[in-house]
All heavy atoms as TSV, in Angstrom:
chain	resi	resn	atom	element	x	y	z
A	1	MET	N	N	109.592	88.726	113.799
A	1	MET	CA	C	109.252	88.853	112.396
A	1	MET	C	C	107.876	88.260	112.118
A	1	MET	O	O	107.161	88.760	111.266
A	1	MET	CB	C	110.312	88.186	111.534
A	1	MET	CG	C	111.633	88.940	111.480
A	1	MET	SD	S	111.499	90.673	111.002
A	1	MET	CE	C	110.836	90.583	109.376
A	2	ARG	N	N	107.537	87.213	112.842
A	2	ARG	CA	C	106.223	86.599	112.624
A	2	ARG	C	C	105.108	87.614	112.911
A	2	ARG	O	O	104.160	87.742	112.131
A	2	ARG	CB	C	106.058	85.364	113.501
A	2	ARG	CG	C	104.709	84.677	113.312
A	2	ARG	CD	C	104.582	83.398	114.111
A	2	ARG	NE	N	105.546	82.422	113.624
A	2	ARG	CZ	C	106.411	81.771	114.409
A	2	ARG	NH1	N	106.419	81.968	115.699
A	2	ARG	NH2	N	107.261	80.903	113.891
A	3	ALA	N	N	105.211	88.337	114.021
A	3	ALA	CA	C	104.182	89.320	114.370
A	3	ALA	C	C	104.113	90.430	113.330
A	3	ALA	O	O	103.030	90.896	112.972
A	3	ALA	CB	C	104.458	89.908	115.752
A	4	LEU	N	N	105.244	90.840	112.804
A	4	LEU	CA	C	105.261	91.880	111.777
A	4	LEU	C	C	104.645	91.365	110.477
A	4	LEU	O	O	103.880	92.075	109.831
A	4	LEU	CB	C	106.690	92.370	111.545
A	4	LEU	CG	C	106.861	93.639	110.748
A	4	LEU	CD1	C	106.043	94.788	111.317
A	4	LEU	CD2	C	108.328	94.018	110.696
A	5	ARG	N	N	104.932	90.118	110.117
A	5	ARG	CA	C	104.314	89.534	108.912
A	5	ARG	C	C	102.803	89.425	109.071
A	5	ARG	O	O	102.051	89.709	108.148
A	5	ARG	CB	C	104.914	88.165	108.602
A	5	ARG	CG	C	106.276	88.222	107.963
A	5	ARG	CD	C	106.671	86.884	107.359
A	5	ARG	NE	N	106.554	85.753	108.259
A	5	ARG	CZ	C	107.505	85.327	109.062
A	5	ARG	NH1	N	108.671	85.925	109.082
A	5	ARG	NH2	N	107.313	84.285	109.842
A	6	VAL	N	N	102.348	89.011	110.256
A	6	VAL	CA	C	100.914	88.907	110.505
A	6	VAL	C	C	100.260	90.287	110.385
A	6	VAL	O	O	99.233	90.441	109.735
A	6	VAL	CB	C	100.635	88.289	111.897
A	6	VAL	CG1	C	99.184	88.464	112.305
A	6	VAL	CG2	C	101.020	86.823	111.901
A	7	ALA	N	N	100.860	91.295	110.994
A	7	ALA	CA	C	100.308	92.653	110.940
A	7	ALA	C	C	100.257	93.165	109.503
A	7	ALA	O	O	99.331	93.867	109.118
A	7	ALA	CB	C	101.136	93.595	111.809
A	8	TRP	N	N	101.243	92.809	108.700
A	8	TRP	CA	C	101.314	93.269	107.316
A	8	TRP	C	C	100.401	92.449	106.399
A	8	TRP	O	O	100.067	92.866	105.308
A	8	TRP	CB	C	102.759	93.211	106.824
A	8	TRP	CG	C	102.971	94.027	105.593
A	8	TRP	CD1	C	102.939	93.583	104.308
A	8	TRP	CD2	C	103.212	95.422	105.513
A	8	TRP	NE1	N	103.178	94.619	103.440
A	8	TRP	CE2	C	103.336	95.761	104.154
A	8	TRP	CE3	C	103.347	96.426	106.466
A	8	TRP	CZ2	C	103.580	97.059	103.720
A	8	TRP	CZ3	C	103.598	97.714	106.035
A	8	TRP	CH2	C	103.709	98.018	104.682
A	9	GLY	N	N	100.003	91.250	106.876
A	9	GLY	CA	C	99.167	90.376	106.069
A	9	GLY	C	C	99.985	89.516	105.124
A	9	GLY	O	O	99.490	89.037	104.108
A	10	MET	N	N	101.228	89.277	105.474
A	10	MET	CA	C	102.143	88.473	104.668
A	10	MET	C	C	102.168	87.063	105.262
A	10	MET	O	O	102.665	86.872	106.370
A	10	MET	CB	C	103.544	89.082	104.707
A	10	MET	CG	C	104.566	88.370	103.884
A	10	MET	SD	S	104.338	88.501	102.122
A	10	MET	CE	C	104.375	90.248	101.868
A	11	PRO	N	N	101.608	86.070	104.573
A	11	PRO	CA	C	101.473	84.742	105.168
A	11	PRO	C	C	102.784	83.971	105.331
A	11	PRO	O	O	102.901	83.148	106.222
A	11	PRO	CB	C	100.544	84.008	104.207
A	11	PRO	CG	C	100.721	84.705	102.909
A	11	PRO	CD	C	101.044	86.140	103.233
A	12	VAL	N	N	103.763	84.234	104.488
A	12	VAL	CA	C	104.997	83.454	104.505
A	12	VAL	C	C	106.190	84.393	104.477
A	12	VAL	O	O	106.183	85.406	103.788
A	12	VAL	CB	C	105.067	82.518	103.273
A	12	VAL	CG1	C	106.387	81.784	103.215
A	12	VAL	CG2	C	103.915	81.534	103.295
A	13	GLY	N	N	107.216	84.033	105.225
A	13	GLY	CA	C	108.458	84.792	105.194
A	13	GLY	C	C	109.602	83.882	104.802
A	13	GLY	O	O	109.642	82.715	105.178
A	14	LEU	N	N	110.508	84.395	104.020
A	14	LEU	CA	C	111.669	83.613	103.612
A	14	LEU	C	C	112.794	83.799	104.625
A	14	LEU	O	O	113.019	84.917	105.097
A	14	LEU	CB	C	112.143	84.053	102.227
A	14	LEU	CG	C	111.123	83.869	101.100
A	14	LEU	CD1	C	111.674	84.445	99.804
A	14	LEU	CD2	C	110.786	82.406	100.932
A	15	PRO	N	N	113.497	82.737	104.952
A	15	PRO	CA	C	114.598	82.872	105.903
A	15	PRO	C	C	115.762	83.649	105.286
A	15	PRO	O	O	115.996	83.579	104.084
A	15	PRO	CB	C	114.999	81.426	106.197
A	15	PRO	CG	C	114.528	80.653	105.010
A	15	PRO	CD	C	113.319	81.365	104.485
A	16	ALA	N	N	116.436	84.389	106.112
A	16	ALA	CA	C	117.623	85.121	105.669
A	16	ALA	C	C	118.859	84.346	106.097
A	16	ALA	O	O	118.931	83.858	107.220
A	16	ALA	CB	C	117.643	86.520	106.274
A	17	THR	N	N	119.816	84.226	105.208
A	17	THR	CA	C	121.058	83.537	105.543
A	17	THR	C	C	122.011	84.506	106.236
A	17	THR	O	O	121.785	85.722	106.243
A	17	THR	CB	C	121.729	82.982	104.278
A	17	THR	OG1	O	122.066	84.074	103.423
A	17	THR	CG2	C	120.802	82.017	103.547
A	18	ARG	N	N	123.050	83.965	106.808
A	18	ARG	CA	C	124.024	84.794	107.528
A	18	ARG	C	C	124.641	85.846	106.618
A	18	ARG	O	O	124.772	87.006	107.004
A	18	ARG	CB	C	125.105	83.904	108.143
A	18	ARG	CG	C	126.084	84.690	108.981
A	18	ARG	CD	C	127.152	83.777	109.592
A	18	ARG	NE	N	127.955	84.533	110.503
A	18	ARG	CZ	C	127.718	84.626	111.805
A	18	ARG	NH1	N	126.707	83.986	112.339
A	18	ARG	NH2	N	128.488	85.352	112.571
A	19	TRP	N	N	124.997	85.474	105.374
A	19	TRP	CA	C	125.635	86.456	104.493
A	19	TRP	C	C	124.671	87.588	104.137
A	19	TRP	O	O	125.084	88.737	103.971
A	19	TRP	CB	C	126.224	85.809	103.240
A	19	TRP	CG	C	125.224	85.299	102.242
A	19	TRP	CD1	C	124.708	84.043	102.147
A	19	TRP	CD2	C	124.612	86.055	101.191
A	19	TRP	NE1	N	123.810	83.976	101.115
A	19	TRP	CE2	C	123.741	85.190	100.504
A	19	TRP	CE3	C	124.709	87.377	100.762
A	19	TRP	CZ2	C	122.975	85.602	99.414
A	19	TRP	CZ3	C	123.948	87.787	99.672
A	19	TRP	CH2	C	123.101	86.901	99.016
A	20	MET	N	N	123.363	87.290	104.067
A	20	MET	CA	C	122.383	88.347	103.809
A	20	MET	C	C	122.335	89.322	104.993
A	20	MET	O	O	122.270	90.534	104.814
A	20	MET	CB	C	120.997	87.749	103.597
A	20	MET	CG	C	120.831	86.992	102.316
A	20	MET	SD	S	119.174	86.279	102.310
A	20	MET	CE	C	119.227	85.326	100.822
A	21	ALA	N	N	122.359	88.760	106.199
A	21	ALA	CA	C	122.340	89.598	107.393
A	21	ALA	C	C	123.603	90.446	107.479
A	21	ALA	O	O	123.553	91.627	107.834
A	21	ALA	CB	C	122.197	88.734	108.642
A	22	GLU	N	N	124.733	89.861	107.136
A	22	GLU	CA	C	125.986	90.611	107.164
A	22	GLU	C	C	125.976	91.741	106.142
A	22	GLU	O	O	126.437	92.844	106.421
A	22	GLU	CB	C	127.163	89.676	106.929
A	22	GLU	CG	C	127.419	88.763	108.115
A	22	GLU	CD	C	128.479	87.711	107.855
A	22	GLU	OE1	O	128.902	87.547	106.696
A	22	GLU	OE2	O	128.857	87.041	108.832
A	23	LEU	N	N	125.434	91.479	104.969
A	23	LEU	CA	C	125.332	92.515	103.943
A	23	LEU	C	C	124.407	93.639	104.411
A	23	LEU	O	O	124.721	94.826	104.245
A	23	LEU	CB	C	124.824	91.902	102.636
A	23	LEU	CG	C	124.789	92.819	101.426
A	23	LEU	CD1	C	126.187	93.321	101.083
A	23	LEU	CD2	C	124.203	92.085	100.232
A	24	GLY	N	N	123.282	93.280	105.011
A	24	GLY	CA	C	122.364	94.283	105.539
A	24	GLY	C	C	122.983	95.102	106.654
A	24	GLY	O	O	122.824	96.322	106.709
A	25	ALA	N	N	123.712	94.445	107.540
A	25	ALA	CA	C	124.380	95.156	108.636
A	25	ALA	C	C	125.441	96.102	108.100
A	25	ALA	O	O	125.600	97.218	108.598
A	25	ALA	CB	C	124.999	94.153	109.609
A	26	LEU	N	N	126.140	95.681	107.069
A	26	LEU	CA	C	127.150	96.543	106.450
A	26	LEU	C	C	126.486	97.781	105.847
A	26	LEU	O	O	126.953	98.906	106.028
A	26	LEU	CB	C	127.918	95.774	105.372
A	26	LEU	CG	C	129.012	96.538	104.648
A	26	LEU	CD1	C	130.137	96.919	105.602
A	26	LEU	CD2	C	129.567	95.713	103.499
A	27	ALA	N	N	125.373	97.576	105.166
A	27	ALA	CA	C	124.655	98.698	104.552
A	27	ALA	C	C	124.138	99.675	105.605
A	27	ALA	O	O	124.110	100.886	105.376
A	27	ALA	CB	C	123.502	98.177	103.701
A	28	LEU	N	N	123.736	99.147	106.755
A	28	LEU	CA	C	123.223	99.992	107.836
A	28	LEU	C	C	124.330	100.496	108.766
A	28	LEU	O	O	124.050	101.201	109.733
A	28	LEU	CB	C	122.191	99.217	108.661
A	28	LEU	CG	C	120.909	98.851	107.926
A	28	LEU	CD1	C	120.044	97.951	108.799
A	28	LEU	CD2	C	120.144	100.098	107.545
A	29	ARG	N	N	125.553	100.080	108.478
A	29	ARG	CA	C	126.710	100.417	109.321
A	29	ARG	C	C	126.457	99.995	110.767
A	29	ARG	O	O	126.584	100.767	111.701
A	29	ARG	CB	C	127.033	101.900	109.231
A	29	ARG	CG	C	127.456	102.300	107.853
A	29	ARG	CD	C	127.806	103.737	107.777
A	29	ARG	NE	N	128.134	104.065	106.395
A	29	ARG	CZ	C	128.645	105.187	106.013
A	29	ARG	NH1	N	128.905	106.120	106.888
A	29	ARG	NH2	N	128.912	105.411	104.750
A	30	SER	N	N	126.056	98.744	110.903
A	30	SER	CA	C	125.728	98.182	112.202
A	30	SER	C	C	126.547	96.913	112.412
A	30	SER	O	O	127.366	96.547	111.588
A	30	SER	CB	C	124.235	97.868	112.255
A	30	SER	OG	O	123.893	97.386	113.514
A	31	ASP	N	N	126.304	96.235	113.498
A	31	ASP	CA	C	126.998	95.001	113.827
A	31	ASP	C	C	126.039	93.831	113.623
A	31	ASP	O	O	124.880	93.896	114.026
A	31	ASP	CB	C	127.463	95.062	115.279
A	31	ASP	CG	C	128.361	93.907	115.668
A	31	ASP	OD1	O	128.674	93.074	114.801
A	31	ASP	OD2	O	128.748	93.837	116.844
A	32	THR	N	N	126.516	92.760	113.017
A	32	THR	CA	C	125.646	91.604	112.766
A	32	THR	C	C	125.150	90.980	114.065
A	32	THR	O	O	124.099	90.354	114.073
A	32	THR	CB	C	126.367	90.521	111.941
A	32	THR	OG1	O	127.579	90.165	112.605
A	32	THR	CG2	C	126.660	91.001	110.551
A	33	GLU	N	N	125.881	91.167	115.154
A	33	GLU	CA	C	125.445	90.599	116.426
A	33	GLU	C	C	124.070	91.135	116.821
A	33	GLU	O	O	123.256	90.433	117.412
A	33	GLU	CB	C	126.444	90.911	117.536
A	33	GLU	CG	C	126.052	90.303	118.861
A	33	GLU	CD	C	127.098	90.496	119.934
A	33	GLU	OE1	O	128.293	90.475	119.612
A	33	GLU	OE2	O	126.698	90.658	121.092
A	34	LEU	N	N	123.785	92.377	116.452
A	34	LEU	CA	C	122.481	92.957	116.761
A	34	LEU	C	C	121.368	92.254	116.004
A	34	LEU	O	O	120.226	92.216	116.445
A	34	LEU	CB	C	122.470	94.452	116.426
A	34	LEU	CG	C	123.456	95.299	117.217
A	34	LEU	CD1	C	123.465	96.726	116.678
A	34	LEU	CD2	C	123.114	95.282	118.688
A	35	LEU	N	N	121.684	91.674	114.851
A	35	LEU	CA	C	120.691	90.972	114.048
A	35	LEU	C	C	120.598	89.493	114.376
A	35	LEU	O	O	119.522	88.908	114.306
A	35	LEU	CB	C	121.037	91.106	112.557
A	35	LEU	CG	C	121.044	92.499	111.966
A	35	LEU	CD1	C	121.607	92.458	110.561
A	35	LEU	CD2	C	119.661	93.086	111.976
A	36	LEU	N	N	121.723	88.884	114.697
A	36	LEU	CA	C	121.788	87.433	114.792
A	36	LEU	C	C	121.593	86.876	116.198
A	36	LEU	O	O	121.386	85.684	116.361
A	36	LEU	CB	C	123.128	86.944	114.225
A	36	LEU	CG	C	123.366	87.293	112.756
A	36	LEU	CD1	C	124.755	86.863	112.345
A	36	LEU	CD2	C	122.320	86.656	111.867
A	37	LYS	N	N	121.668	87.705	117.212
A	37	LYS	CA	C	121.551	87.221	118.583
A	37	LYS	C	C	120.287	87.775	119.220
A	37	LYS	O	O	119.923	88.917	119.016
A	37	LYS	CB	C	122.749	87.668	119.405
A	37	LYS	CG	C	124.066	87.222	118.811
A	37	LYS	CD	C	124.858	86.475	119.773
A	37	LYS	CE	C	126.100	85.998	119.046
A	37	LYS	NZ	N	127.068	85.467	119.832
A	38	SER	N	N	119.615	86.960	119.987
A	38	SER	CA	C	118.422	87.405	120.697
A	38	SER	C	C	118.807	87.964	122.051
A	38	SER	O	O	119.721	87.472	122.702
A	38	SER	CB	C	117.470	86.235	120.915
A	38	SER	OG	O	116.849	85.876	119.725
A	39	ARG	N	N	118.080	88.966	122.444
A	39	ARG	CA	C	118.277	89.554	123.762
A	39	ARG	C	C	116.905	89.814	124.362
A	39	ARG	O	O	116.021	90.354	123.711
A	39	ARG	CB	C	119.005	90.896	123.674
A	39	ARG	CG	C	120.357	90.841	123.036
A	39	ARG	CD	C	121.403	90.525	124.086
A	39	ARG	NE	N	122.738	90.769	123.554
A	39	ARG	CZ	C	123.566	89.814	123.226
A	39	ARG	NH1	N	123.197	88.567	123.336
A	39	ARG	NH2	N	124.762	90.089	122.775
A	40	ARG	N	N	116.736	89.420	125.581
A	40	ARG	CA	C	115.502	89.777	126.291
A	40	ARG	C	C	115.846	90.988	127.136
A	40	ARG	O	O	116.682	90.911	128.039
A	40	ARG	CB	C	115.032	88.639	127.179
A	40	ARG	CG	C	113.872	89.072	128.047
A	40	ARG	CD	C	112.894	87.964	128.307
A	40	ARG	NE	N	111.950	88.302	129.333
A	40	ARG	CZ	C	110.906	89.087	129.160
A	40	ARG	NH1	N	110.695	89.647	127.997
A	40	ARG	NH2	N	110.075	89.341	130.152
A	41	VAL	N	N	115.217	92.082	126.831
A	41	VAL	CA	C	115.518	93.338	127.517
A	41	VAL	C	C	114.269	93.807	128.239
A	41	VAL	O	O	113.197	93.882	127.651
A	41	VAL	CB	C	115.972	94.412	126.505
A	41	VAL	CG1	C	116.255	95.721	127.208
A	41	VAL	CG2	C	117.194	93.929	125.746
A	42	VAL	N	N	114.419	94.092	129.513
A	42	VAL	CA	C	113.318	94.605	130.313
A	42	VAL	C	C	113.652	96.046	130.689
A	42	VAL	O	O	114.704	96.298	131.284
A	42	VAL	CB	C	113.116	93.751	131.588
A	42	VAL	CG1	C	112.004	94.308	132.445
A	42	VAL	CG2	C	112.839	92.305	131.199
A	43	PRO	N	N	112.786	96.990	130.342
A	43	PRO	CA	C	113.075	98.405	130.611
A	43	PRO	C	C	112.779	98.775	132.069
A	43	PRO	O	O	111.895	99.587	132.364
A	43	PRO	CB	C	112.144	99.129	129.640
A	43	PRO	CG	C	110.982	98.206	129.511
A	43	PRO	CD	C	111.564	96.819	129.591
A	44	GLY	N	N	113.504	98.175	132.985
A	44	GLY	CA	C	113.254	98.348	134.409
A	44	GLY	C	C	113.263	99.783	134.874
A	44	GLY	O	O	112.364	100.227	135.588
A	45	ARG	N	N	114.264	100.550	134.483
A	45	ARG	CA	C	114.352	101.938	134.946
A	45	ARG	C	C	113.196	102.774	134.415
A	45	ARG	O	O	112.663	103.618	135.126
A	45	ARG	CB	C	115.673	102.564	134.517
A	45	ARG	CG	C	116.855	102.054	135.299
A	45	ARG	CD	C	118.086	102.821	134.969
A	45	ARG	NE	N	119.209	102.317	135.725
A	45	ARG	CZ	C	120.419	102.801	135.641
A	45	ARG	NH1	N	120.684	103.785	134.804
A	45	ARG	NH2	N	121.390	102.289	136.370
A	46	LEU	N	N	112.835	102.553	133.161
A	46	LEU	CA	C	111.701	103.294	132.606
A	46	LEU	C	C	110.413	102.967	133.353
A	46	LEU	O	O	109.655	103.860	133.741
A	46	LEU	CB	C	111.515	102.978	131.118
A	46	LEU	CG	C	112.509	103.593	130.159
A	46	LEU	CD1	C	112.279	103.049	128.750
A	46	LEU	CD2	C	112.389	105.104	130.162
A	47	LEU	N	N	110.162	101.684	133.553
A	47	LEU	CA	C	108.942	101.271	134.235
A	47	LEU	C	C	108.923	101.750	135.685
A	47	LEU	O	O	107.884	102.202	136.183
A	47	LEU	CB	C	108.783	99.752	134.167
A	47	LEU	CG	C	108.591	99.182	132.750
A	47	LEU	CD1	C	108.595	97.660	132.790
A	47	LEU	CD2	C	107.323	99.707	132.118
A	48	ASP	N	N	110.081	101.674	136.349
A	48	ASP	CA	C	110.165	102.127	137.745
A	48	ASP	C	C	109.899	103.620	137.874
A	48	ASP	O	O	109.393	104.086	138.892
A	48	ASP	CB	C	111.536	101.807	138.335
A	48	ASP	CG	C	111.737	100.317	138.577
A	48	ASP	OD1	O	110.735	99.568	138.553
A	48	ASP	OD2	O	112.904	99.913	138.766
A	49	SER	N	N	110.243	104.384	136.836
A	49	SER	CA	C	110.023	105.830	136.901
A	49	SER	C	C	108.639	106.231	136.408
A	49	SER	O	O	108.334	107.410	136.302
A	49	SER	CB	C	111.106	106.564	136.107
A	49	SER	OG	O	110.990	106.277	134.733
A	50	GLY	N	N	107.790	105.238	136.092
A	50	GLY	CA	C	106.420	105.530	135.719
A	50	GLY	C	C	106.153	105.691	134.234
A	50	GLY	O	O	105.067	106.093	133.839
A	51	PHE	N	N	107.140	105.372	133.397
A	51	PHE	CA	C	106.943	105.485	131.948
A	51	PHE	C	C	105.892	104.489	131.488
A	51	PHE	O	O	105.878	103.342	131.921
A	51	PHE	CB	C	108.260	105.222	131.210
A	51	PHE	CG	C	108.171	105.420	129.726
A	51	PHE	CD1	C	108.341	106.670	129.177
A	51	PHE	CD2	C	107.904	104.351	128.883
A	51	PHE	CE1	C	108.258	106.857	127.806
A	51	PHE	CE2	C	107.821	104.525	127.511
A	51	PHE	CZ	C	108.005	105.788	126.974
A	52	ALA	N	N	104.993	104.940	130.633
A	52	ALA	CA	C	103.959	104.053	130.086
A	52	ALA	C	C	104.134	103.978	128.569
A	52	ALA	O	O	104.119	105.007	127.884
A	52	ALA	CB	C	102.574	104.582	130.427
A	53	PHE	N	N	104.309	102.778	128.067
A	53	PHE	CA	C	104.454	102.585	126.627
A	53	PHE	C	C	103.101	102.713	125.948
A	53	PHE	O	O	102.085	102.270	126.480
A	53	PHE	CB	C	105.041	101.198	126.339
A	53	PHE	CG	C	106.488	101.076	126.687
A	53	PHE	CD1	C	106.870	100.629	127.938
A	53	PHE	CD2	C	107.459	101.413	125.769
A	53	PHE	CE1	C	108.208	100.512	128.264
A	53	PHE	CE2	C	108.799	101.313	126.087
A	53	PHE	CZ	C	109.168	100.864	127.337
A	54	ASP	N	N	103.072	103.308	124.763
A	54	ASP	CA	C	101.838	103.365	123.983
A	54	ASP	C	C	101.390	101.968	123.593
A	54	ASP	O	O	100.192	101.692	123.530
A	54	ASP	CB	C	102.032	104.199	122.710
A	54	ASP	CG	C	102.168	105.678	123.002
A	54	ASP	OD1	O	101.733	106.127	124.082
A	54	ASP	OD2	O	102.707	106.396	122.137
A	55	HIS	N	N	102.345	101.106	123.313
A	55	HIS	CA	C	102.063	99.728	122.895
A	55	HIS	C	C	102.955	98.800	123.719
A	55	HIS	O	O	104.084	98.511	123.327
A	55	HIS	CB	C	102.352	99.547	121.403
A	55	HIS	CG	C	101.648	100.542	120.542
A	55	HIS	ND1	N	100.295	100.515	120.336
A	55	HIS	CD2	C	102.113	101.604	119.862
A	55	HIS	CE1	C	99.955	101.514	119.546
A	55	HIS	NE2	N	101.037	102.194	119.250
A	56	PRO	N	N	102.462	98.308	124.849
A	56	PRO	CA	C	103.294	97.484	125.718
A	56	PRO	C	C	103.617	96.102	125.145
A	56	PRO	O	O	104.545	95.456	125.606
A	56	PRO	CB	C	102.481	97.363	127.004
A	56	PRO	CG	C	101.092	97.712	126.634
A	56	PRO	CD	C	101.165	98.606	125.436
A	57	ARG	N	N	102.895	95.655	124.121
A	57	ARG	CA	C	103.164	94.350	123.513
A	57	ARG	C	C	103.616	94.557	122.081
A	57	ARG	O	O	103.126	95.437	121.382
A	57	ARG	CB	C	101.913	93.473	123.547
A	57	ARG	CG	C	101.294	93.355	124.914
A	57	ARG	CD	C	101.188	92.012	125.548
A	57	ARG	NE	N	101.289	90.879	124.688
A	57	ARG	CZ	C	102.227	89.944	124.845
A	57	ARG	NH1	N	103.096	90.029	125.816
A	57	ARG	NH2	N	102.268	88.921	124.032
A	58	TRP	N	N	104.551	93.717	121.622
A	58	TRP	CA	C	105.113	93.853	120.287
A	58	TRP	C	C	104.047	93.731	119.202
A	58	TRP	O	O	104.072	94.437	118.205
A	58	TRP	CB	C	106.233	92.841	120.075
A	58	TRP	CG	C	106.608	92.691	118.629
A	58	TRP	CD1	C	106.596	91.547	117.920
A	58	TRP	CD2	C	107.036	93.708	117.716
A	58	TRP	NE1	N	106.987	91.787	116.617
A	58	TRP	CE2	C	107.260	93.109	116.467
A	58	TRP	CE3	C	107.232	95.090	117.819
A	58	TRP	CZ2	C	107.671	93.817	115.344
A	58	TRP	CZ3	C	107.643	95.800	116.701
A	58	TRP	CH2	C	107.868	95.165	115.491
A	59	GLU	N	N	103.073	92.842	119.398
A	59	GLU	CA	C	102.038	92.661	118.372
A	59	GLU	C	C	101.267	93.962	118.128
A	59	GLU	O	O	100.979	94.312	116.981
A	59	GLU	CB	C	101.077	91.537	118.770
A	59	GLU	CG	C	101.705	90.156	118.802
A	59	GLU	CD	C	102.517	89.869	120.048
A	59	GLU	OE1	O	102.487	90.681	121.005
A	59	GLU	OE2	O	103.200	88.825	120.082
A	60	GLU	N	N	100.961	94.685	119.202
A	60	GLU	CA	C	100.265	95.967	119.068
A	60	GLU	C	C	101.150	96.984	118.355
A	60	GLU	O	O	100.681	97.736	117.496
A	60	GLU	CB	C	99.895	96.518	120.448
A	60	GLU	CG	C	98.952	95.669	121.245
A	60	GLU	CD	C	98.880	96.141	122.688
A	60	GLU	OE1	O	99.096	97.340	122.950
A	60	GLU	OE2	O	98.595	95.302	123.553
A	61	ALA	N	N	102.421	97.011	118.729
A	61	ALA	CA	C	103.357	97.946	118.106
A	61	ALA	C	C	103.531	97.634	116.621
A	61	ALA	O	O	103.605	98.551	115.793
A	61	ALA	CB	C	104.706	97.891	118.826
A	62	ALA	N	N	103.561	96.348	116.270
A	62	ALA	CA	C	103.699	95.954	114.864
A	62	ALA	C	C	102.495	96.412	114.051
A	62	ALA	O	O	102.646	96.932	112.936
A	62	ALA	CB	C	103.881	94.440	114.751
A	63	ARG	N	N	101.298	96.247	114.603
A	63	ARG	CA	C	100.091	96.710	113.891
A	63	ARG	C	C	100.120	98.220	113.688
A	63	ARG	O	O	99.780	98.727	112.620
A	63	ARG	CB	C	98.830	96.294	114.657
A	63	ARG	CG	C	98.505	94.823	114.505
A	63	ARG	CD	C	97.118	94.492	115.016
A	63	ARG	NE	N	96.936	94.805	116.431
A	63	ARG	CZ	C	97.186	93.952	117.430
A	63	ARG	NH1	N	97.623	92.737	117.169
A	63	ARG	NH2	N	96.994	94.307	118.681
A	64	ASP	N	N	100.542	98.957	114.718
A	64	ASP	CA	C	100.625	100.410	114.593
A	64	ASP	C	C	101.685	100.810	113.564
A	64	ASP	O	O	101.473	101.736	112.768
A	64	ASP	CB	C	100.942	101.046	115.950
A	64	ASP	CG	C	100.943	102.551	115.885
A	64	ASP	OD1	O	99.891	103.131	115.544
A	64	ASP	OD2	O	101.995	103.156	116.152
A	65	LEU	N	N	102.801	100.119	113.570
A	65	LEU	CA	C	103.870	100.395	112.607
A	65	LEU	C	C	103.386	100.179	111.172
A	65	LEU	O	O	103.626	101.012	110.290
A	65	LEU	CB	C	105.075	99.503	112.902
A	65	LEU	CG	C	106.283	99.640	111.999
A	65	LEU	CD1	C	106.882	101.041	112.134
A	65	LEU	CD2	C	107.320	98.596	112.350
A	66	VAL	N	N	102.670	99.086	110.944
A	66	VAL	CA	C	102.132	98.808	109.607
A	66	VAL	C	C	101.110	99.869	109.211
A	66	VAL	O	O	101.118	100.366	108.095
A	66	VAL	CB	C	101.521	97.391	109.560
A	66	VAL	CG1	C	100.704	97.195	108.288
A	66	VAL	CG2	C	102.617	96.342	109.660
A	67	ARG	N	N	100.255	100.243	110.154
A	67	ARG	CA	C	99.251	101.274	109.861
A	67	ARG	C	C	99.936	102.588	109.470
A	67	ARG	O	O	99.560	103.234	108.487
A	67	ARG	CB	C	98.349	101.477	111.079
A	67	ARG	CG	C	97.204	102.435	110.823
A	67	ARG	CD	C	96.201	102.516	111.961
A	67	ARG	NE	N	96.801	102.766	113.265
A	67	ARG	CZ	C	96.815	101.883	114.271
A	67	ARG	NH1	N	96.289	100.681	114.116
A	67	ARG	NH2	N	97.350	102.184	115.414
A	68	ARG	N	N	100.987	102.952	110.181
A	68	ARG	CA	C	101.719	104.184	109.856
A	68	ARG	C	C	102.440	104.064	108.517
A	68	ARG	O	O	102.473	105.017	107.743
A	68	ARG	CB	C	102.728	104.496	110.955
A	68	ARG	CG	C	102.096	104.943	112.232
A	68	ARG	CD	C	103.150	105.086	113.318
A	68	ARG	NE	N	102.582	105.346	114.594
A	68	ARG	CZ	C	102.885	106.405	115.327
A	68	ARG	NH1	N	103.748	107.292	114.888
A	68	ARG	NH2	N	102.322	106.573	116.498
A	69	ALA	N	N	103.019	102.912	108.263
A	69	ALA	CA	C	103.743	102.707	106.993
A	69	ALA	C	C	102.802	102.779	105.804
A	69	ALA	O	O	103.181	103.248	104.728
A	69	ALA	CB	C	104.475	101.367	107.010
A	70	ARG	N	N	101.584	102.346	106.000
A	70	ARG	CA	C	100.590	102.380	104.913
A	70	ARG	C	C	99.905	103.737	104.810
A	70	ARG	O	O	99.070	103.927	103.937
A	70	ARG	CB	C	99.567	101.267	105.115
A	70	ARG	CG	C	100.163	99.906	104.876
A	70	ARG	CD	C	99.145	98.822	105.045
A	70	ARG	NE	N	99.710	97.543	104.623
A	70	ARG	CZ	C	99.205	96.373	104.936
A	70	ARG	NH1	N	98.103	96.308	105.659
A	70	ARG	NH2	N	99.775	95.269	104.516
A	71	GLY	N	N	100.225	104.643	105.730
A	71	GLY	CA	C	99.690	105.994	105.638
A	71	GLY	C	C	98.331	106.206	106.251
A	71	GLY	O	O	97.689	107.223	106.029
A	72	ALA	N	N	97.879	105.259	107.056
A	72	ALA	CA	C	96.578	105.401	107.707
A	72	ALA	C	C	96.715	106.300	108.929
A	72	ALA	O	O	97.791	106.440	109.500
A	72	ALA	CB	C	96.041	104.034	108.125
A	73	THR	N	N	95.640	106.881	109.328
A	73	THR	CA	C	95.653	107.723	110.529
A	73	THR	C	C	95.552	106.840	111.757
A	73	THR	O	O	94.945	105.775	111.718
A	73	THR	CB	C	94.476	108.721	110.501
A	73	THR	OG1	O	93.264	107.984	110.406
A	73	THR	CG2	C	94.608	109.689	109.370
A	74	PRO	N	N	96.146	107.274	112.877
A	74	PRO	CA	C	96.086	106.463	114.095
A	74	PRO	C	C	94.663	106.339	114.615
A	74	PRO	O	O	93.838	107.216	114.402
A	74	PRO	CB	C	96.944	107.221	115.088
A	74	PRO	CG	C	97.405	108.462	114.438
A	74	PRO	CD	C	96.910	108.480	113.031
A	75	ALA	N	N	94.401	105.231	115.282
A	75	ALA	CA	C	93.055	104.972	115.828
A	75	ALA	C	C	92.809	105.763	117.080
A	75	ALA	O	O	93.647	106.150	117.788
A	75	ALA	CB	C	92.894	103.482	116.112
């Protein structure tokens, strides 16, 4: 979230409580575990097969996401 706030130019973020996350997960018809637990995932099979990500780092992807959300054309 910090990288996304930086990309958006939002200096401060408010913490979300568990009940807020549960309400959001309910609205999205998802599981709160996906929101509340961290997972380090390495795309081994993709990388082994030669897949190349457009944005290999989250910070780059966050900037691109913000640019798209604001309607700017890609660089």
